[in-house]
C-alpha positions in Angstrom: -4.8 28.6 -24.1 -6.3 25.2 -23.3 -8.5 24.7 -20.3 -9.3 21.4 -18.7 -12.0 20.5 -16.4 -10.2 18.2 -14.0 -12.0 16.6 -11.1 -11.3 18.0 -7.7 -11.1 16.2 -4.4 -13.6 17.0 -1.6 -12.5 17.6 2.0 -13.3 14.0 3.1 -11.2 12.7 0.2 -8.3 15.0 1.1 -8.5 14.0 4.8 -8.6 10.3 3.8 -5.4 10.7 1.6 -3.6 12.6 4.5 -4.3 9.9 7.3 -1.7 7.4 8.2 -1.8 3.9 6.6 -2.7 1.2 9.1 -1.2 -2.3 9.6 -4.7 -3.7 8.7 -4.5 -2.1 5.3 -1.0 -3.4 4.7 -2.0 -6.9 5.8 -4.9 -6.8 3.5 -2.8 -5.9 0.5 -0.4 -8.7 1.4 -3.2 -11.2 1.7 -4.6 -10.2 -1.7 -1.4 -10.5 -3.7 -1.8 -13.0 -6.5 -0.2 -16.4 -5.8 1.7 -18.7 -8.2 3.0 -15.7 -10.0 6.7 -14.6 -10.7 8.5 -12.9 -7.9 7.7 -9.3 -7.2 10.0 -6.6 -8.7 12.1 -6.9 -5.5 12.6 -10.6 -5.9 10.1 -12.2 -3.4 7.2 -14.3 -4.1 3.7 -13.5 -2.9 4.0 -16.7 -0.7 7.1 -15.3 1.0 5.3 -12.0 1.6 2.3 -13.8 3.1 4.5 -16.2 5.2 6.2 -13.1 6.8 3.3 -10.8 6.7 3.5 -9.7 10.4 7.3 -8.9 10.1 6.9 -7.2 6.8 4.0 -5.0 8.1 6.1 -3.7 10.9 8.9 -2.9 8.5 6.6 -1.1 6.0 4.9 0.9 8.8 8.3 2.0 10.1 9.4 3.0 6.6 6.2 5.0 6.0 6.5 6.9 9.3 10.1 8.2 8.5 9.0 11.1 6.5 
């Protein structure tokens, strides 16, 4: 049998993965989308996402809380 020495997460890393995503994090991601690129896979440009950042943030937070 093969054995692999895979890295393990410590308790702080596990807690960080389990915490809710914040609106600030989502807005940061939207703000950092590359501009002047082809539309995202779902058909909207980065400029569109940035223009409607507040509305999209609320939609994404609601989607993520429905688990």
